[in-house]
N, C-alpha and C positions, 0 to 999 in steps of 0.2 A: 572058427568062423569068427571072427569078428563084425559085432553089429553095426550100420551103417551109421553114419551120421550126417541128416537129414536135413538142411530147415526148411521147415515149412511155414516161413515164412515169408515170400519172395513176391513181389510187385515189379507186375508188369508195366515199362516207359515204355514211349516210343513221342514221335513227332506224325502222324499224323491228320491231317486237317479237313479232308472229306470224309464226309460221316456216310455216305455212300460207298465209300473204299473199307467198312471198318468189319471187313470179310478176310480184304489183305494190309492190314497197315494196323496202326495202333491209331485209332482216332484221338487226337487230343487240342483243343482248341479254346484259352478259357477267354481270349480276346471277345469274347463276345458277353462274357458277364462282364469283364476285368473288376473280379474279384479282390480282396485286395490279398486275402487270407493264398487263394489260387496263384497266386501273382508272390509273392511270395516265402513258399511253398516249392513250387518251381525253380524258381534261383535255391534255393536250398540244394535240391538234389539233381540241379543242374550242374552244381559245381562240385559236386562231390564228385559224382559223377566223371565231371573232365579231372579229377585231381587223382581218382582210378587210368586218364589216358582212355577214356572213351570216347571224346574228340579220331577217330582214327582217321577222318579226311581233313583236319588242321580248321572242319567251317567256319568255328568259331558256333554251330548245335552238335545234338545229337541226335542224329538218327535211330531209330525204328534197330535198322538193319545192323549199325554199332553198338544197340544196345547188346541184341544179341550177341555182338559178335567177345564180348564182354563177358556177356555171359559164361559163355564158352572158352573161354578163358578162364576166366575167375572156374568154375568147373572142371576145365583138364589140368591144372596145375594146385589146386589145394591139396593141402596133408592136411587137413582140420575138417572139411565136409566130404561125404560123397556123393551127395544130390540138394537138391532143391523143389523145391512143390511152387509152381506158377503160378501166381495170382492172377486170371481177371479183374474187370469191372464190368458192371451189368450197365447201360445208357439209365435214366432217368425214364424215367416215366409220369405219364399223366396221370391222376389218382380218378376220376371224371369220366376222358376215353381209355383209358390202358392207351394208348398206345404214348411213344417215344415224345420225349419233350426236347427237338435238339437245343432247343435254347439252352435250357439249364440241362443239360449234358454239354460236360467241359470235359471227359476222359473217359473212354466207353474201350476193355480191351473184348474184341465180341471168340464166346467161343470158340467157334468154329475159328476163327484168324489162330488161335491161341495151342488147341488142339495138332494144325499145319506145321505153326513152329516151332511144336515140343516132340513131334515127331520127326524132321527138319536138325534138331539137334543134339537127338536120341542119335538120330543116326551117323552125327559127327561124336561125337563122343565114344562110340561103337568101335569105330576106324581105327578113331584116334589111340582104341589098347590093345587093339589090333596086331 
């Protein structure tokens, strides 16, 4: 049996802008902080994803569903890797109150959201290999 090749550092991105829906979508809203670093990184990631054909509906933006379709396509066609470890990202918390700092949180990939997406992605990959 050959060893599996797994990418252990695979970040999840998306375009949800309603923090109350974080268990249903990636929350990404850098506009409230408008940090130059965030803007530059976002632009670089979006350009790279476009090169890989992630803008499936040709809307000029890449939403969460399109990103997960790109992950499926990459995994189901790859000759180099057998799997990935998808990484979530927690919100920022106030050290004083212990509550989520909604103003400073630009990106949040909740564990509940990610668990649901991983299950769906695994189900699709298993069906595709049967």
